[in-house]
C-alpha positions in Angstrom: -1.7 -31.3 -20.6 -0.7 -28.7 -18.0 -1.7 -25.2 -19.1 1.0 -22.6 -19.5 1.3 -19.7 -17.0 0.0 -17.4 -19.7 -3.0 -19.6 -20.4 -3.6 -19.8 -16.7 -3.6 -16.1 -16.4 -6.2 -15.8 -19.1 -8.4 -18.4 -17.4 -8.2 -16.3 -14.2 -9.4 -13.2 -16.2 -6.4 -11.0 -15.2 -6.4 -7.5 -16.6 -4.4 -7.1 -19.8 -0.9 -5.6 -19.5 -2.1 -2.8 -21.9 -4.8 -1.8 -19.5 -2.4 -1.9 -16.5 0.0 0.4 -18.3 -2.8 2.9 -18.8 -2.2 3.9 -15.2 0.3 6.6 -14.4 3.4 4.4 -14.9 6.4 5.7 -16.8 9.4 4.3 -18.5 11.4 4.9 -15.3 9.3 2.4 -13.3 10.6 -1.1 -13.3 9.9 -4.6 -12.1 12.5 -7.1 -10.8 12.0 -10.8 -10.3 14.2 -12.9 -8.0 14.5 -16.2 -6.3 14.7 -14.4 -3.0 11.0 -13.6 -3.3 10.2 -17.2 -4.2 11.3 -19.1 -1.1 10.7 -21.9 -0.3 8.7 -22.0 -3.6 7.4 -19.3 -6.0 4.0 -17.8 -5.1 1.1 -19.4 -6.9 -0.6 -17.4 -9.6 -4.1 -18.4 -8.5 -3.2 -17.4 -4.9 -1.9 -14.0 -6.1 -5.1 -13.3 -7.9 -7.0 -14.0 -4.7 -4.6 -11.7 -2.7 -4.9 -9.0 -5.4 -8.7 -9.1 -5.2 -8.6 -8.1 -1.5 -6.7 -4.8 -2.2 -8.8 -1.6 -2.2 -10.3 -0.3 -5.4 -11.1 3.2 -6.7 -9.9 5.6 -9.4 -10.1 8.7 -7.3 -6.7 9.6 -5.5 -6.7 9.0 -1.8 -4.1 10.0 0.8 -1.9 7.1 2.1 0.0 7.4 5.4 3.1 5.7 6.6 2.0 5.4 10.2 -1.2 4.9 12.1 -3.0 8.0 13.3 -6.2 8.3 15.4 -8.0 10.1 12.6 -6.8 7.9 9.7 -8.8 4.8 8.6 -6.6 1.7 8.9 -7.1 0.8 5.2 -5.1 3.9 4.2 -2.1 3.1 6.3 0.9 1.6 4.6 2.4 -1.0 4.4 -0.8 -2.5 3.0 -0.6 -6.3 3.1 -2.9 -8.9 1.5 -2.0 -12.6 1.9 -3.7 -15.6 0.4 -1.9 -19.0 1.0 1.4 -18.9 -0.9 1.2 -15.3 -2.1 1.6 -12.1 -0.1 1.2 -8.7 -1.7 2.8 -5.8 0.2 2.4 -2.2 -0.9 4.5 0.5 0.8 6.3 3.7 0.4 10.0 3.6 -0.4 12.5 6.4 0.5 14.6 7.8 3.2 12.3 10.7 4.1 9.3 8.4 4.9 11.5 6.3 7.2 12.3 9.4 9.3 9.1 11.4 9.4 5.3 11.0 9.4 4.5 11.1 5.7 1.6 10.9 3.3 1.2 10.5 -0.5 -1.7 10.6 -2.8 -2.5 7.9 -5.4 -5.7 6.1 -6.7 -6.1 2.7 -5.2 -6.5 1.3 -8.7 -3.0 2.5 -9.6 -1.5 0.7 -6.6 -3.4 -2.4 -7.6 -2.0 -2.0 -11.1 1.5 -1.8 -9.7 0.9 -5.1 -7.9 -0.7 -6.6 -11.0 2.4 -5.6 -13.0 4.6 -7.5 -10.6 2.3 -10.6 -10.8 2.3 -10.4 -14.6 6.0 -10.0 -15.1 7.3 -12.2 -12.3 4.7 -14.8 -11.2 3.2 -15.4 -14.6 6.2 -15.0 -16.9 9.1 -16.0 -14.8 7.4 -18.1 -12.2 9.1 -16.1 -9.5 8.2 -13.5 -6.9 9.4 -9.9 -7.2 8.5 -6.3 -7.0 7.4 -3.3 -9.1 7.6 0.4 -8.6 5.3 3.3 -9.1 6.6 6.9 -9.1 10.3 6.0 -9.5 10.6 8.8 -12.1 10.5 11.4 -9.3 13.7 9.9 -7.8 15.5 9.6 -11.2 14.6 13.1 -12.2 15.9 14.5 -9.0 19.2 12.5 -8.7 20.1 13.2 -12.4 19.3 16.9 -12.1 22.5 19.1 -12.1 20.9 21.6 -9.8 20.5 19.1 -6.9 23.2 18.0 -4.5 23.9 14.3 -3.9 25.0 12.7 -1.7 25.8 15.9 0.2 24.3 15.7 3.8 21.8 13.1 2.6 18.8 15.3 3.5 16.8 13.8 0.6 13.6 15.5 -0.2 10.2 14.0 0.4 9.3 14.5 -3.3 11.4 11.5 -4.4 9.5 9.0 -2.3 7.7 6.4 -4.5 5.5 3.3 -4.1 6.7 -0.4 -4.2 4.6 -3.5 -4.5 6.2 -6.8 -3.4 4.7 -10.1 -4.5 6.3 -13.0 -2.7 5.9 -16.2 -0.8 6.6 -14.6 2.5 7.5 -16.6 5.6 8.0 -15.2 9.1 11.6 -16.6 9.1 12.5 -14.2 6.2 13.7 -10.7 6.8 10.9 -8.3 5.9 12.8 -6.5 3.2 11.6 -3.2 1.7 12.9 -3.6 -1.8 12.5 -0.1 -3.2 15.2 1.0 -0.7 17.0 -2.2 0.2 17.1 -4.4 -2.9 20.4 -4.0 -4.8 18.4 -3.9 -8.0 16.9 -0.6 -7.0 20.5 0.7 -6.7 21.3 -0.8 -10.1 18.4 1.0 -11.8 19.4 4.3 -10.2 23.0 3.8 -11.2 22.0 3.0 -14.8 20.1 6.2 -15.1 23.0 8.2 -13.7 25.4 6.4 -16.2 23.1 7.4 -19.1 22.8 11.0 -17.9 26.6 11.2 -17.5 27.1 9.9 -21.1 24.9 12.6 -22.4 26.9 15.3 -20.6 29.9 16.9 -22.4 33.1 15.0 -22.0 35.3 16.4 -19.3 32.6 18.7 -18.0 32.0 19.4 -14.4 28.5 18.0 -14.9 29.8 14.7 -16.2 32.2 14.4 -13.3 29.5 15.1 -10.8 27.1 12.6 -12.3 29.9 10.0 -12.4 30.6 10.7 -8.7 27.0 10.1 -7.9 27.1 6.9 -10.0 30.1 5.7 -8.0 28.4 6.5 -4.7 25.3 4.5 -5.6 27.5 1.6 -6.9 29.2 1.5 -3.4 25.7 1.3 -1.9 24.8 -1.5 -4.3 27.8 -3.5 -3.3 27.1 -2.9 0.4 23.6 -4.3 0.1 24.3 -7.3 -2.1 23.6 -9.5 0.9 20.0 -8.6 1.8 20.4 -10.1 5.3 23.4 -7.9 5.9 21.6 -4.9 4.5 18.8 -5.3 7.0 21.1 -5.9 9.9 23.4 -3.0 9.2 20.8 -0.6 7.7 22.2 -0.3 4.2 20.0 1.3 1.5 20.6 2.6 -2.0 21.6 6.0 -0.4 23.9 4.6 2.2 27.1 4.9 0.1 30.4 3.2 0.8 30.8 0.8 3.6 34.1 2.4 4.5 35.5 5.9 3.9 36.4 6.2 0.3 37.2 9.0 -2.2 34.1 9.1 -4.4 35.2 11.8 -6.9 37.5 11.0 -9.8 39.0 12.9 -12.7 38.9 9.9 -15.0 36.2 9.7 -17.7 34.6 6.6 -16.0 34.4 6.1 -12.2 36.5 3.3 -11.0 34.9 0.1 -9.8 31.6 0.9 -11.5 30.0 -2.0 -13.4 28.8 -0.4 -16.7 28.0 -3.7 -18.4 
C-alpha cells in the first residue's frame, strides 16, 4: 500500500507544525499553494526535506542582505536558494523598498527554515502542490490599515513593511522567476481582505471607512493586473502597482465598485 503524504512526512521526521508555529509567526502570515509552483509536476516531499536540510541553522538573529557586498558572507545574501532534484526552496525579501535600495533585515536562520517548512507542510504534504509562505507579513498589514498612513499616495512605501517569503516549487529555468510576496495575486488578495475587514470595523460613512475602501479598491486593481504572472513579470506589476489604466479610486458608496468581497 502506498503511504499517505502525512505518513511519509512522519517517516521523514519532519518537525511538528506546533513546533514550527512557535517561531515568530502571527495570524497575519499565510501560505498559498498553487499549480503554478508545481509544473511540470509537484515537488517531491523527500526532495524538499533534502533541500530544507541544506538551509542555514541557528536561533540567534543574523543580518540578511538583499545584495552582495564585499564584507558580507555569501550565505547571508538573499535570495537564498536550496535545490534538490524536483524541489527548490527560495527565501527572499518581499517589498518595494528592497527592490530599490540596498537593504538588510534581521531574523534567526531557524525562523526562515520554519517558514520554508510551513510551506512544505501545508502545500507539498497536504495539497501535493508547490507554494509559498510569508514571515513578517503583519508589519505590512499593520501599516496599510493604519489610518495615520498614506496609501497609495506617492508610493514611497517604508522599509519597515518588508517581509520574508519562502517559495517551495519545482523550478525550471523556462519558468519566470516570480517573487510571490510581491507578484503573486494571492498576496494582493490577502492585503485586500485585511483592508476589507478594517473598513467593516470603521464607522459607516466615516472618512476612515472611505479611505480604507479606496485602498482596498486600489489593491484590487493591482490584483487584477497581476492575475497573469507572466504579464506581471513582463510589465512590472506588483501588489502596490494599482490600476492598469487611469481610474478614479475613491468612491462615496459604502462598498468600492469592482471589489470582490466574496
